[in-house]
Structures are given as structure tokens and as C-alpha cells.
BALO-355946 format. One line per field, with one value per residue (C-alpha): x, y, z. Coordinates in nm, 3 decimals. Layout:
xx [X,...]
yy [Y,...]
zz [Z,...]
# end
This chain:
xx [8.725,8.776,8.564,8.800,8.762,8.355,8.278,8.199,7.867,7.750,7.844,7.642,7.300,7.299,7.318,7.060,6.815,6.910,6.803,6.505,6.419,6.434,6.217,5.951,5.955,5.899,5.625,5.454,5.501,5.362,5.039,5.031,5.006,4.759,4.545,4.554,4.476,4.171,4.013,4.070,3.888,3.600,3.571,3.511,3.275,3.065,3.040,2.917,2.675,2.568,2.528,2.347,2.137,2.056,2.000,1.752,1.571,1.563,1.464,1.180,1.041,1.119,0.901,0.604,0.592,0.653,0.558,0.306,0.204,-0.086,0.070,-0.008,0.293,0.351,0.052,-0.048,0.083,-0.286,-0.528,-0.903,-1.111,-1.247,-1.601,-1.887,-1.937,-2.206,-2.502,-2.626,-2.277,-2.354,-2.500,-2.757,-2.857,-2.894,-3.018,-3.094,-3.373,-3.652,-3.591,-3.753,-3.896,-3.928,-3.833,-3.944,-4.196,-4.170,-4.464,-4.303,-4.560,-4.513,-4.366,-4.619,-4.504,-4.335,-3.928,-3.916,-4.231,-4.386,-4.715,-4.935,-4.865,-5.132,-5.101,-5.109,-4.943,-4.732,-4.390,-4.170,-3.798,-3.601,-3.299,-3.114,-2.886,-2.633,-2.698,-2.421,-2.522,-2.400,-2.622,-2.519,-2.684,-2.703,-2.726,-2.835,-2.706,-2.803,-2.517,-2.613,-2.463,-2.612,-2.773,-2.677,-2.284,-2.251,-2.088,-2.110,-2.389,-2.478,-2.754,-2.703,-2.887,-2.879,-2.737,-2.463,-2.104,-1.917,-1.976,-1.700,-1.792,-1.559,-1.289,-1.391,-1.758,-1.753,-1.705,-1.722,-2.045,-2.052,-2.175,-1.902,-1.598,-1.754,-1.702,-1.395,-1.266,-1.402,-1.220,-0.895,-0.916,-1.100,-1.046,-0.691,-0.731,-0.478,-0.600,-0.526,-0.730,-0.993,-1.048,-1.067,-1.361,-1.537,-1.464,-1.540,-1.829,-2.046,-1.875,-1.746,-1.393,-1.155,-0.783,-0.615,-0.518,-0.837,-0.940,-0.636,-0.719,-1.106,-1.001,-0.778,-1.097,-1.325,-1.044,-1.078,-1.433,-1.394,-1.112,-1.347,-1.506,-1.156,-1.106,-1.387,-1.306,-0.964,-1.116,-1.332,-1.056,-0.869,-1.138,-1.191,-1.159,-0.961,-0.786,-0.603,-0.287,-0.050,0.188,0.310,0.549,0.472,0.621,0.564,0.753,0.977,1.094,1.021,0.742,0.491,0.131,-0.029,-0.384,-0.558,-0.914,-1.163,-1.522,-1.652,-1.394,-1.069,-0.816,-0.494,-0.166,0.098,0.428,0.770,0.894,0.817,0.866,0.700,0.613,0.427,0.211,0.132,0.062,-0.238,-0.341,-0.209,0.070,-0.177,-0.366,-0.499,-0.697,-0.591,-0.358,-0.392,-0.063,0.199,0.455,0.654,0.851,0.761,0.400,0.531,0.637,0.272,0.287,-0.098,-0.180,-0.274,-0.173,-0.263,-0.005,-0.140,-0.153,-0.173,0.155,0.334,0.163,0.308,0.657,0.693,0.538,0.810,1.069,0.965,1.036,1.367,1.489,1.585,1.331,1.509,1.544,1.180,1.017,1.034,0.842,0.608,0.530,0.448,0.264,0.042,-0.015,-0.117,-0.332,-0.478,-0.561,-0.788,-0.948,-1.009,-1.157,-1.421,-1.522,-1.587,-1.773,-1.972,-2.072,-1.888,-1.709,-1.774,-1.568,-1.394,-1.310,-1.167,-0.933,-0.831,-0.727,-0.574,-0.344,-0.209,-0.167,0.047,0.253,0.313,0.419,0.629,0.811,0.925,1.075,1.268,1.476,1.806,1.819,2.113,2.011,2.049,1.668,1.513,1.691,1.534,1.187,1.208,1.339,1.048,0.783,0.959,0.930,0.534,0.457,0.200,0.055,-0.025,-0.330,-0.472,-0.814,-0.836,-0.813,-1.094,-1.314,-1.450,-1.101,-0.959,-0.689,-0.521,-0.477,-0.710,-0.890,-0.600,-0.466,-0.815,-0.809,-0.425,-0.567,-0.722,-0.380,-0.165,-0.339,-0.314,0.071,0.110,-0.084,0.062,0.333,0.197,0.181,0.388,0.341,0.272,-0.033,-0.174,-0.051,-0.301,-0.591,-0.543,-0.537,-0.831,-1.056,-0.946,-1.044,-1.384,-1.449,-1.346,-1.542,-1.811,-1.768,-1.729,-2.049,-2.198,-2.307,-2.318,-2.004,-2.115,-2.422,-2.214,-1.953,-2.196,-2.373,-2.003,-1.954,-2.266,-2.235,-2.252,-1.961,-1.577,-1.561,-1.786,-2.072,-2.049,-1.808,-2.049,-1.976,-2.344,-2.376,-2.155,-2.323,-2.687,-2.894,-3.013,-2.924,-3.155,-3.003,-3.301,-3.231,-2.915]
yy [12.827,12.484,12.389,12.409,12.827,12.820,13.017,12.810,12.960,12.892,12.483,12.495,12.690,12.420,12.150,12.265,12.325,11.965,11.852,12.071,11.955,11.573,11.661,11.803,11.519,11.282,11.462,11.533,11.135,11.078,11.301,11.153,10.815,10.935,11.066,10.760,10.553,10.817,10.734,10.394,10.423,10.635,10.402,10.112,10.314,10.413,10.029,9.953,10.219,10.106,9.769,9.853,10.054,9.771,9.500,9.739,9.793,9.402,9.357,9.618,9.482,9.127,9.217,9.356,9.065,8.777,8.861,9.124,9.218,9.430,9.561,9.965,10.039,10.118,10.270,10.609,10.780,10.928,10.693,10.773,10.629,10.278,10.208,10.412,10.790,10.859,11.044,11.140,11.031,10.671,10.597,10.357,10.118,9.712,9.417,9.041,8.996,8.773,8.421,8.313,7.975,7.858,7.489,7.475,7.684,7.737,7.882,8.110,8.193,8.456,8.315,8.223,8.546,8.862,8.834,9.175,9.165,8.818,8.945,8.774,8.893,8.959,8.923,9.214,9.057,8.808,8.905,8.721,8.651,8.408,8.250,8.095,7.805,7.530,7.202,6.994,6.658,6.418,6.245,5.863,5.736,5.356,5.235,4.895,4.851,4.542,4.373,4.158,4.056,4.134,3.828,3.926,4.025,3.856,4.191,4.333,4.575,4.721,4.997,5.384,5.614,6.000,6.079,5.854,6.019,5.699,5.347,5.231,4.913,4.701,4.847,5.165,5.131,5.410,5.750,6.097,6.249,6.552,6.786,6.703,6.737,7.074,7.224,7.087,7.221,7.549,7.565,7.487,7.628,7.907,7.989,7.884,7.632,7.369,6.959,6.897,7.202,7.130,6.723,6.935,7.119,6.855,6.658,6.941,7.120,6.822,6.523,6.367,6.190,6.214,6.178,6.485,6.237,6.154,6.488,6.521,6.222,6.325,6.680,6.512,6.309,6.621,6.804,6.554,6.617,7.002,6.980,6.998,7.307,7.424,7.402,7.595,7.866,7.891,7.943,8.214,8.398,8.394,8.515,8.815,9.155,9.255,9.036,9.135,8.910,8.895,8.627,8.556,8.325,7.952,7.652,7.258,6.993,7.291,7.404,7.743,7.767,8.061,8.100,8.302,8.456,8.574,8.772,8.884,9.032,8.664,8.425,8.392,8.107,8.002,7.821,7.700,7.644,7.618,7.964,8.317,8.415,8.449,8.034,8.029,8.329,8.182,7.873,8.038,8.307,8.150,8.309,8.454,8.643,8.984,9.150,9.425,9.306,9.530,9.444,9.595,9.621,9.313,9.281,8.920,9.069,9.300,9.017,8.919,9.055,9.074,9.230,9.585,9.693,9.899,9.936,9.916,10.285,10.211,10.019,10.331,10.575,10.319,10.315,10.696,10.756,10.499,10.688,11.024,10.911,10.820,11.105,11.445,11.736,11.822,11.457,11.369,11.631,11.406,11.094,11.304,11.478,11.142,11.058,11.378,11.324,10.951,11.056,11.334,11.077,10.881,11.187,11.246,10.910,10.958,11.301,11.142,10.840,11.114,11.263,11.597,11.608,11.494,11.249,11.569,11.728,11.415,11.352,11.734,11.679,11.325,11.506,11.760,11.503,11.319,11.638,11.711,11.366,11.376,11.697,11.543,11.225,11.451,11.560,11.441,11.296,11.276,11.032,10.646,10.593,10.874,10.740,10.406,10.534,10.761,10.469,10.236,10.521,10.549,10.203,10.194,10.559,10.448,10.236,10.442,10.620,10.327,10.354,10.729,10.677,10.335,10.457,10.172,9.998,9.917,10.176,9.898,9.524,9.534,9.223,9.000,9.140,9.045,8.714,8.648,8.747,8.402,8.264,8.461,8.405,8.012,8.025,8.198,7.903,7.600,7.736,7.576,7.196,6.898,6.749,6.863,6.670,6.862,7.185,7.070,7.031,7.355,7.532,7.390,7.399,7.768,7.868,7.693,7.852,8.204,8.220,8.122,8.378,8.614,8.570,8.546,8.222,7.926,7.712,7.404,7.291,7.309,7.101,6.832,6.835,6.754,6.494,6.320,6.317,5.944,5.971,5.979,6.308,6.577,6.699,7.037,7.215,7.535,7.829,7.912,7.656,7.874,8.183,8.115,8.305,8.092,7.725,7.532,7.391,7.154,6.932,6.852]
zz [-0.994,-0.806,-0.564,-0.243,-0.328,-0.277,0.051,0.327,0.393,0.031,0.029,0.402,0.267,-0.018,0.191,0.413,0.103,-0.019,0.314,0.329,-0.020,0.109,0.393,0.182,-0.071,0.226,0.359,0.029,-0.037,0.330,0.265,-0.053,0.111,0.363,0.071,-0.084,0.219,0.287,-0.051,-0.013,0.306,0.175,-0.108,0.133,0.333,0.029,-0.080,0.267,0.295,-0.045,0.062,0.371,0.196,-0.022,0.243,0.449,0.122,0.043,0.424,0.381,0.068,0.200,0.554,0.324,0.103,0.338,0.691,0.668,0.308,0.415,0.707,0.753,0.926,1.295,1.465,1.519,1.836,1.924,1.703,1.709,1.969,1.820,1.775,1.646,1.720,2.000,1.921,1.575,1.424,1.497,1.172,1.085,1.381,1.315,1.500,1.414,1.220,1.284,1.178,0.873,1.029,1.387,1.491,1.818,2.008,2.412,2.612,2.906,3.160,3.459,3.782,4.070,4.274,4.216,4.236,4.398,4.654,4.661,4.513,4.242,3.888,3.631,3.283,3.049,2.722,2.562,2.384,2.143,2.173,1.923,1.970,1.698,1.843,1.689,1.764,1.847,1.700,1.426,1.211,1.097,0.799,0.766,0.380,0.340,-0.031,-0.230,-0.441,-0.753,-1.061,-1.421,-1.600,-1.943,-1.898,-1.539,-1.391,-1.064,-1.005,-0.623,-0.575,-0.524,-0.333,-0.433,-0.102,-0.130,-0.175,-0.216,-0.377,-0.141,0.088,0.301,0.501,0.359,0.410,0.725,0.601,0.654,0.537,0.244,0.484,0.734,0.459,0.314,0.633,0.697,0.351,0.448,0.783,0.615,0.286,0.338,0.701,0.748,1.027,1.003,0.976,1.342,1.418,1.179,1.304,1.656,1.531,1.427,1.749,1.980,1.822,1.649,1.859,1.515,1.562,1.299,1.241,1.055,0.805,0.754,0.644,0.426,0.195,0.191,0.061,-0.185,-0.302,-0.280,-0.468,-0.768,-0.785,-0.822,-1.110,-1.380,-1.199,-1.149,-1.525,-1.620,-1.360,-1.515,-1.863,-1.748,-1.602,-1.914,-2.111,-1.878,-2.037,-1.704,-1.433,-1.133,-1.068,-0.771,-0.602,-0.236,-0.105,-0.016,0.122,-0.057,0.120,0.311,-0.023,-0.168,-0.397,-0.492,-0.459,-0.723,-0.788,-1.075,-1.011,-1.234,-1.176,-1.230,-1.096,-0.897,-0.951,-0.771,-0.865,-0.657,-0.863,-0.812,-0.920,-0.989,-1.368,-1.639,-1.716,-1.394,-1.473,-1.800,-1.668,-1.483,-1.740,-2.054,-2.260,-2.493,-2.247,-2.460,-2.156,-1.920,-1.646,-1.350,-1.135,-0.890,-1.159,-1.135,-1.464,-1.578,-1.610,-1.916,-2.120,-2.208,-2.571,-2.648,-2.307,-2.200,-1.832,-1.542,-1.275,-0.921,-0.804,-0.445,-0.451,-0.601,-0.371,-0.076,-0.243,-0.280,0.090,0.237,0.026,0.160,0.536,0.499,0.272,0.345,0.271,-0.054,-0.144,-0.092,-0.298,-0.584,-0.469,-0.256,-0.621,-0.747,-0.450,-0.526,-0.911,-0.840,-0.579,-0.797,-1.063,-0.800,-0.722,-1.076,-1.138,-0.842,-0.962,-1.318,-1.135,-0.954,-1.270,-1.195,-1.512,-1.857,-2.064,-2.251,-1.908,-1.828,-2.103,-2.080,-1.698,-1.744,-2.056,-1.796,-1.558,-1.752,-1.879,-1.512,-1.433,-1.746,-1.648,-1.303,-1.484,-1.735,-1.426,-1.354,-0.978,-0.764,-0.478,-0.651,-0.489,-0.668,-1.007,-0.957,-0.897,-1.216,-1.404,-1.288,-1.371,-1.703,-1.781,-1.655,-1.800,-2.054,-1.804,-1.490,-1.582,-1.800,-1.607,-1.659,-2.027,-1.994,-1.699,-1.502,-1.528,-1.145,-1.081,-0.806,-0.784,-0.448,-0.590,-0.621,-0.299,-0.128,-0.275,-0.120,0.222,0.315,0.177,0.384,0.691,0.656,0.590,0.912,1.071,0.902,0.672,0.359,0.201,0.241,-0.087,-0.445,-0.440,-0.123,-0.311,-0.589,-0.375,-0.186,-0.509,-0.671,-0.365,-0.283,-0.589,-0.594,-0.264,-0.299,-0.640,-0.449,-0.192,-0.439,-0.571,-0.220,-0.232,0.030,-0.098,0.124,-0.080,-0.386,-0.216,-0.147,-0.444,-0.597,-0.349,-0.409,-0.825,-0.884,-1.135,-1.078,-1.310,-1.174,-1.422,-1.279,-1.500,-1.560,-1.311,-1.358,-1.060,-0.868,-0.993,-0.958,-0.774,-0.492,-0.332,-0.151,0.187,0.274,-0.027,0.110]
# end
């Protein structure tokens, strides 16, 4: 049959169907392009969301590490009333004790007339009152030093008094005394005052005029005298069975450095290094340290091949709490469970310390605790934050409850964090050090001062003794000088 013989209606219907098919194909193509565009936009938004979440997490960590590493978060809406409780809950009352010596006694008789009515007062008894005062006074000592020469070799010889801190004469004959310099080092290195404020305290408090540059140079000389003591403290820490370690940001000449601290029960040492890696930690602890490291889980600490580890429980508890605050109730179940298990471990430690459970009971309870944590870690988590926390805990799993397997071991690195507090205060006040030599002075003096404070010793007599040592290299290389039971302040 020829085409012209087809019915006209059939031909038109075929054309309409073809046109409808073209229209449908165009619609499908348009929808496909819209779908691809929507998927691309979704992927872009997903990447942007992940990037923002990562930046937010980094900002939170950076804020806690650099700006406020000891912050406890926002204040409570309805905090407890400050101060002691009234009534029986007040606790033990205290007062200043009577001084062990009296330098001056003043008789205070009755007034001639009664202040109220003008009558004649009658004596009944005498009462005692003690007032301990700071005397704003400087003491200048003039040493008349005899200078001569040896008849045998012809070399120059001069006298030396035990109270001298230097043999310098001529232009350097006028010097800061050892007491003043020791006080300045405490103000600057332990209390966080800058050199200018330290000089201001000496001038306003004691009338001693000195420039901040003079204070800086004098402290460098003091640090040189303390160098052998610092090396002894370093060896004590390296040989300690347990050491808490931590680090925080620092500045040297405006460049990014790191302040490290290693603290044991016997001593505390600081190090200021241009890095935050294993090499810097090994400079402080020694690469072969074989004791127990208590730390916050920073990856470089796991690289000590001979060391055992205890991961700080408090760091993980804080991390879990912060994660739970920013997740849904369902997603927050995992971090809250981790927090609960870690807190249960701390309570178990306290119960054993109070002798409420035996060693066998402690071992059984520890095994059950680890088993419960293992079940949580075996699950698969959809949210990236939970997966990251699980991965972190799996890596540290053998070291989360080391303090339960070794009773007496510290569960947190609080000792290192407490040692960082003065440094953080100093960083906020004056930022850091200008030179590497200044950084060396800072780490040496902070180590000596903090170790003496750790043993409840007065560090000023110790520093005075170092300054009055007649040799260029201090003879005080044994920390028993710091940890001795008492120091005689009057001898200095």
C-alpha cells in the first residue's frame, strides 16, 4: 500500500505521538540536568558543612589549648553562693598564728580620759596584739676589697667575702644584691610579672631603682649558676618511675615555639623548643625513657618505645562531654557512655584507696569495666565525630585504665597541667621570650623555682646561695639542697 493511501487521521496521530515523545525526552533531559545540578549542590554543601565542622572543632581545641587551657566553660546560670556556709557547715575556723619572734615591743597605755564620757579610766589587764609588717628599705653593703699579686707567679689576687655574689670591679662594681635578684626571679618566672613590672615592684616596694634590662641580664647570670642544678633535675625526672608530660604554645622572638613540661613526684623540668614533635619530647625525657608516661593522648608520646602509658582520663571525660553537648540525643549516647565508664573507673580507684574493696575485687571490676567499653567500641557509628572518638579510644584502649592495674598510678596528667599554670599566666602578660638565650634562662629558672615550690621550700635562700657561690659553676648539683627539710633564712 502506498503512503498516500494511508488515512489522514493516522498520520496526524503519529506526528502527535512523535512530538509528545520529543517533549517527554526534553523534559527527562531537563529533569536529569536538574538532578545532577541538585546532587552537585548537595555535594558542595556537604563539603562546606564538613569543612565548617572541622574548623569549628579546630577552633574549640585551639581556644582551649592556647587561650584558656584551664577554662571550665561558660559560668552556670544559677551558681552557688560564694564563700563559706553559715552555721555548722562553715568548717574549721582559722586565724593568723602568733609570730615566733618579736623585733620590737611597744607599750600602749590607757588614754588619760574616757573617749565616751571623759571620766578617768582604771587599768584592769594588759592584752597582746601582733602586727607583722614589711619594711620598705634597701640595704647597701660596701665591700672594701684588697687587691694584690702573688709573689710566686705574679698573678693578680683579690679578696672575697662570703656575702659577695660577684668578683666584678670597676664599671661593674655597683650590682644588684642576691636577695633582690632572687626576689626578682620569683616575681618574673614564678608569678608572671614582666621585667618592667618586676623593676617597678623593686622600686615602689623597696626604693631600689633598676632598669628592666639590668634585671634581664642579672637573671641570665643567675640561670648560668642554676645550670648544673637544672641538669640534675633533668636526670631525676628521666629516672622517675612515672612522669606527667604536657605542652603549650610559646613565643620566642615572635616565632611559634612550644613550652614543654615533665613533672614527677620528685622534680619538675621545663623546656622551650621550636617544635611539638617526638624530637622535642625526647630532648626533655630522653628517647629511651622506660617509665610510665601520663599524658593527654598526643600521638608523639606513643613513640617512646620503652615506656608504658596512662592516657589522661579527665581529658577524655571533657572531650566526651563537649561532644554530647553538640549532638542529638541518639548520637550523644556513645560519648555519654564513654564518659560514664571513665568516671566509674575513677570511682573504683577511690573505693580501693579507701580500702572498700580488695585487690581481687579491683581486678574483677576493672575487667568488667574494660569489657563494657569494648562492646561500645565494636559498634559501627554513623556520625564522623563518634567514629573519630571510637578510633581514638581503640588506639588508647590498653592504657585507659592503667591506674587500676597499677594502684597508686595517677589517672590524669594534672601534675603537668598544674606546672603549666604559671607559664600560661606569664604568656598572657608578656607573651614569651625575645631571644633563645632568654628562653633558656626562663626554662632553667622555672624548673628550679617550681621544684622548690613542689617540696614546699623557700626558693629565695636557695637562689641566694647559688649567687654567692665563689665558683663560676654552681657547686649545688644535688637536688637534696632543694628537698632538704629546712633552710636558715637568717644566715643570708
